C-alpha positions as CSV (number, residue, x, y, z in Angstrom):
1,X,0.1,0.1,-0.1
2,X,1.4,3.5,-1.0
3,X,2.2,5.3,2.3
4,X,0.2,8.5,0.8
5,X,-2.7,6.4,1.0
6,X,-2.5,6.2,4.5
7,X,-2.5,8.4,7.7
8,X,-0.9,8.0,10.9
9,X,-3.2,5.9,12.8
10,X,-3.2,3.3,10.3
11,X,0.9,3.1,10.1
12,X,0.5,2.4,13.9
13,X,-2.2,-0.1,13.7
14,X,0.3,-1.7,11.0
15,X,3.6,-1.5,12.8
16,X,1.9,-3.1,15.9
17,X,1.9,-6.9,14.1
18,X,4.2,-6.1,11.2
19,X,7.9,-4.6,10.9
20,X,8.0,-4.3,7.0
21,X,8.1,-1.5,5.0
22,X,9.6,-0.2,1.5
23,X,11.8,2.5,0.5
24,X,12.4,2.9,-3.2
25,X,15.5,4.9,-4.6
26,X,15.2,6.4,-7.8
27,X,17.1,9.3,-9.6
28,X,16.1,12.4,-12.1
29,X,18.3,11.8,-14.7
30,X,18.4,12.2,-18.7
31,X,17.4,8.8,-20.2
32,X,17.3,9.6,-23.9
33,X,14.1,10.1,-25.3
34,X,12.4,8.8,-22.0
35,X,10.9,10.4,-18.8
36,X,13.8,12.1,-16.8
37,X,12.1,10.2,-13.7
38,X,12.5,6.7,-15.1
39,X,14.3,5.3,-12.1
40,X,12.1,6.4,-9.7
41,X,8.9,5.6,-12.0
42,X,10.6,2.0,-12.1
43,X,11.5,1.5,-8.6
44,X,8.2,2.9,-6.8
45,X,5.9,1.2,-9.5
46,X,7.4,-2.1,-8.8
47,X,7.9,-1.8,-4.9
48,X,3.6,-1.0,-5.2
49,X,2.7,-3.9,-7.4
50,X,4.9,-6.2,-5.1
51,X,3.5,-5.5,-1.9
52,X,0.0,-4.7,-3.3
53,X,-1.7,-8.5,-1.7
54,X,0.4,-8.2,1.4
55,X,-0.3,-4.9,2.2
56,X,3.5,-3.6,2.9
57,X,3.5,0.0,3.4
58,X,5.7,1.8,0.4
59,X,7.2,5.1,1.0
60,X,7.8,7.3,-2.3
61,X,10.8,6.9,-4.0
62,X,13.3,9.3,-2.8
63,X,13.5,11.2,-6.7
64,X,17.2,12.5,-6.3
65,X,20.2,10.1,-6.6
66,X,24.1,10.3,-7.6
67,X,24.6,11.4,-11.2
68,X,27.3,13.6,-11.5
69,X,28.3,12.2,-15.1
70,X,25.2,13.2,-16.3
71,X,25.5,16.6,-15.3
72,X,25.2,18.5,-18.6
73,X,22.2,17.2,-19.5
74,X,19.8,19.7,-18.4
75,X,17.0,18.7,-16.0
76,X,19.5,15.7,-14.8
77,X,20.3,16.5,-10.3
78,X,22.8,14.7,-8.8
79,X,23.4,14.4,-4.9
80,X,27.3,14.8,-3.8
81,X,27.8,11.4,-1.9
82,X,27.9,12.8,1.8
83,X,24.9,14.3,1.2
84,X,23.0,11.5,-0.4
85,X,24.1,9.3,2.7
86,X,23.4,11.1,4.9
87,X,19.6,11.8,3.5
88,X,19.2,8.0,3.2
89,X,20.1,7.5,6.9
90,X,17.8,10.5,8.2
91,X,15.0,8.3,6.5
92,X,16.0,5.1,8.0
93,X,16.1,6.8,11.3
94,X,12.6,8.1,11.0
95,X,10.9,4.8,9.3
96,X,12.6,3.0,13.1
97,X,11.2,5.5,14.8
98,X,8.0,4.9,13.3
99,X,8.3,1.0,14.5
100,X,9.5,-0.1,11.0
101,X,12.6,-2.7,11.8
102,X,12.5,-4.7,8.8
103,X,13.0,-2.2,5.5
104,X,13.2,-3.3,2.1
105,X,15.2,-0.7,0.1
106,X,14.2,-1.1,-3.7
107,X,16.7,0.6,-5.4
108,X,16.0,1.7,-9.6
109,X,19.6,3.5,-10.1
110,X,23.2,1.6,-10.3
111,X,24.8,4.9,-9.0
112,X,22.8,4.6,-5.8
113,X,25.6,2.3,-4.6
114,X,26.7,4.3,-1.5
115,X,23.0,3.2,-0.3
116,X,24.0,-0.3,0.0
117,X,27.1,0.3,1.9
118,X,25.6,3.2,4.1
119,X,22.6,0.0,5.3
120,X,25.3,-2.1,6.5
121,X,26.2,1.0,8.7
122,X,23.2,1.8,10.0
123,X,21.9,-2.0,10.8
124,X,25.9,-1.7,12.9
125,X,24.3,1.0,14.5
126,X,20.7,-0.2,14.8
127,X,21.2,-4.3,15.6
128,X,17.8,-4.4,16.1
129,X,16.4,-3.6,12.8
130,X,17.4,-5.3,9.0
131,X,17.7,-3.7,5.8
132,X,17.3,-5.5,2.2
133,X,19.0,-3.5,-0.5
134,X,17.5,-4.9,-4.1
135,X,18.4,-3.6,-7.2
136,X,15.5,-4.9,-8.8
137,X,16.8,-4.6,-12.5
138,X,19.6,-6.9,-12.1
139,X,18.2,-9.3,-9.6
140,X,18.7,-12.9,-10.7
141,X,15.7,-14.1,-12.4
142,X,14.6,-10.3,-13.7
143,X,18.4,-9.8,-15.7
144,X,17.8,-13.5,-17.1
145,X,14.7,-12.6,-18.5
146,X,16.1,-9.4,-20.2
147,X,19.2,-11.6,-21.3
148,X,16.5,-14.0,-23.1
149,X,14.7,-11.0,-24.8
150,X,18.1,-9.2,-25.7
151,X,21.6,-9.5,-24.3
152,X,22.2,-5.7,-25.4
153,X,20.7,-4.0,-23.0
154,X,21.8,-0.7,-20.8
155,X,20.6,2.8,-19.8
156,X,18.3,4.8,-22.0
157,X,17.9,1.4,-24.0
158,X,14.6,-1.1,-24.7
159,X,15.3,-1.9,-21.0
160,X,14.1,0.9,-19.5
161,X,11.3,2.0,-22.3
162,X,8.2,0.8,-20.5
163,X,4.8,2.4,-21.1
164,X,4.9,3.9,-17.9
165,X,8.3,5.5,-18.8
166,X,7.8,6.4,-22.1
167,X,6.2,10.1,-23.6
168,X,4.8,11.1,-26.1
169,X,7.6,12.7,-27.4
170,X,9.7,9.2,-27.5
171,X,11.4,8.2,-30.9
172,X,10.2,5.1,-32.6
173,X,12.2,2.1,-32.3
174,X,16.1,3.0,-33.2
175,X,19.4,1.2,-32.9
176,X,22.6,2.8,-31.5
177,X,26.0,1.0,-31.2
178,X,27.2,0.3,-27.9
179,X,29.3,2.9,-26.1
180,X,32.6,1.9,-24.3
181,X,32.0,2.2,-20.8
182,X,35.4,1.5,-20.1
183,X,36.4,5.0,-21.8
184,X,33.1,6.9,-20.8
185,X,33.9,5.9,-16.7
186,X,37.3,8.2,-17.4
187,X,35.4,11.1,-19.3
188,X,34.0,14.3,-17.3
189,X,30.3,15.5,-17.7
190,X,30.9,18.0,-20.9
191,X,32.5,14.6,-22.5
192,X,30.3,12.0,-21.8
193,X,27.5,14.0,-23.4
194,X,29.8,14.3,-26.4
195,X,30.0,10.7,-26.2
196,X,26.5,10.0,-25.5
197,X,24.8,12.2,-27.6
198,X,21.2,11.2,-26.9
199,X,22.1,9.7,-23.6
200,X,21.6,6.1,-24.7
201,X,24.3,3.4,-23.5
202,X,23.4,1.6,-27.1
203,X,21.1,-1.2,-28.1
204,X,17.9,-1.1,-29.5
205,X,15.4,2.0,-28.1
206,X,12.6,0.0,-27.7
207,X,11.0,-3.7,-28.3
208,X,7.5,-5.1,-28.1
209,X,5.4,-4.0,-24.9
210,X,4.3,-8.1,-24.5
211,X,8.2,-8.7,-24.2
212,X,8.4,-5.6,-21.7
213,X,5.6,-6.9,-19.6
214,X,7.0,-10.2,-19.7
215,X,10.0,-8.6,-17.9
216,X,8.3,-6.4,-15.7
217,X,5.8,-9.2,-14.3
218,X,9.0,-11.3,-13.1
219,X,10.3,-8.3,-11.9
220,X,7.2,-8.3,-9.4
221,X,6.8,-11.4,-8.6
222,X,10.9,-11.4,-7.6
223,X,10.3,-8.6,-5.5
224,X,7.6,-9.9,-3.6
225,X,9.3,-13.2,-3.1
226,X,12.1,-11.6,-1.3
227,X,8.9,-9.6,1.3
228,X,7.3,-12.7,1.3
229,X,10.4,-15.0,3.1
230,X,11.9,-11.8,5.2
C-alpha cells in the first residue's frame, strides 16, 4: 500500500503486527527520449505492485540520487555522496522511529550503490533492525529474462522503455552501437555528453510491449518473493 493512501493511525496499527516497509530509491537524470524520472518511476511502481497483496507500506521513491556524469544534460539532478548518504540515513532513522524494523530498499539506479554500504553501517548502529537492499532490475530472475529478450541492454535503451516511462515525444525504435564503458568512466560530464549524444548507452531503443510486460511480471514476482520470505 502506498504511504500516500495511509494516515498516521494506519501506520501505527500496521507496525503493531508487521515491521516491514519498502523505501524505493530513484534518480532524476537523462534517459535519452524517456522520462527524466525513469529510475524513480520504476523503483516505486515495482515496489507498489509487489507489496499490494501483502499490504506492506511503500514510501515514495527518493527522487534524487547520484548522477554527476549527466550534469551537462538539462533536468538531470545529482546529490553529493555525503549528502545522499546523510539523506538515506535520516530516512532510515525516521522509519525506525515509526516502528519499522525490516526495511526493504528497492533501488532503481546503479549510481546509488553507496546506499547499500550505508545500509550495512546503519544495521551496525541499529542491531535490532534489518535492511535488505534490492536492485530490482538486475536481480537474478529479472536479469535472466532481460538477457533472453536481448543481450544488448543498457541505460536509456529498450530495457527501460516501458509504457509508463515512455513520453509522447519518445522516438520510435532505433538501434545504436554500444558505447565503450571503459572509456566513458574516465570522462568528465561534458565529454560524456559528446560521447553519448542522446544519452542511450547502446542497443535498441524499444522492444514490443508484450516482451516488456514479461520482464516486468518477473520483476514484480521476484521482489514480492523477497518480502514474503522475510
